[in-house]
C-alpha positions as CSV (number, residue, x, y, z in Angstrom):
1,X,-58.5,2.5,-15.8
2,X,-56.2,0.6,-13.6
3,X,-56.6,-2.4,-11.3
4,X,-54.5,-5.0,-9.5
5,X,-56.1,-8.0,-11.2
6,X,-52.7,-9.1,-12.7
7,X,-50.4,-7.6,-10.0
8,X,-47.3,-9.7,-9.6
9,X,-47.9,-11.5,-12.9
10,X,-45.5,-11.5,-15.8
11,X,-47.0,-11.2,-19.4
12,X,-44.9,-12.0,-22.5
13,X,-46.7,-10.2,-25.4
14,X,-45.6,-10.8,-29.0
15,X,-46.5,-8.3,-31.7
16,X,-46.6,-5.6,-29.0
17,X,-45.7,-2.9,-31.5
18,X,-49.1,-2.6,-33.0
19,X,-52.7,-3.8,-33.2
20,X,-53.9,-6.5,-30.9
21,X,-50.4,-7.0,-29.5
22,X,-50.1,-3.4,-28.5
23,X,-53.6,-3.3,-27.0
24,X,-52.9,-6.5,-25.1
25,X,-49.6,-5.1,-23.7
26,X,-51.3,-1.9,-22.6
27,X,-54.3,-3.6,-21.0
28,X,-52.1,-6.1,-19.1
29,X,-50.0,-3.3,-17.8
30,X,-53.1,-1.4,-16.7
31,X,-54.2,-4.5,-14.9
32,X,-50.9,-4.5,-12.9
33,X,-48.8,-7.0,-14.9
34,X,-45.2,-6.5,-15.7
35,X,-45.0,-6.8,-19.5
36,X,-42.3,-8.3,-21.7
37,X,-43.0,-6.7,-25.0
38,X,-41.6,-8.4,-28.2
39,X,-41.9,-7.1,-31.7
40,X,-39.9,-7.1,-35.0
41,X,-40.3,-3.4,-35.6
42,X,-38.1,-1.2,-33.4
43,X,-40.0,2.1,-33.8
44,X,-43.4,0.6,-33.1
45,X,-42.2,-1.4,-30.1
46,X,-40.6,1.7,-28.7
47,X,-43.9,3.6,-29.1
48,X,-45.7,0.9,-27.1
49,X,-43.0,1.2,-24.4
50,X,-43.5,5.0,-24.3
51,X,-47.3,4.6,-24.0
52,X,-46.7,2.4,-20.9
53,X,-44.3,5.0,-19.5
54,X,-41.6,2.4,-19.0
55,X,-43.0,1.6,-15.6
56,X,-44.4,-1.8,-16.5
57,X,-42.0,-2.9,-19.2
58,X,-39.5,-5.4,-17.9
59,X,-37.8,-6.2,-21.2
60,X,-38.3,-4.7,-24.7
61,X,-37.4,-7.4,-27.2
62,X,-37.0,-6.3,-30.8
63,X,-36.1,-8.7,-33.6
64,X,-35.7,-6.7,-36.8
65,X,-36.5,-8.6,-40.0
66,X,-36.3,-7.6,-43.6
């Protein structure tokens, strides 16, 4: 499913590595937005970026915490 509802929009999504954040990032990208994905877990954030194919990710921000 893909549309242009958010074409030309920029979405900053926190927690994009899993759960609601991941689902939101994917959906926003499907709707045409360019996504800035932020998460504290590198592997999970990277998985989200791969799901989007790198086409709609503008920046992948990872802040690793212990």
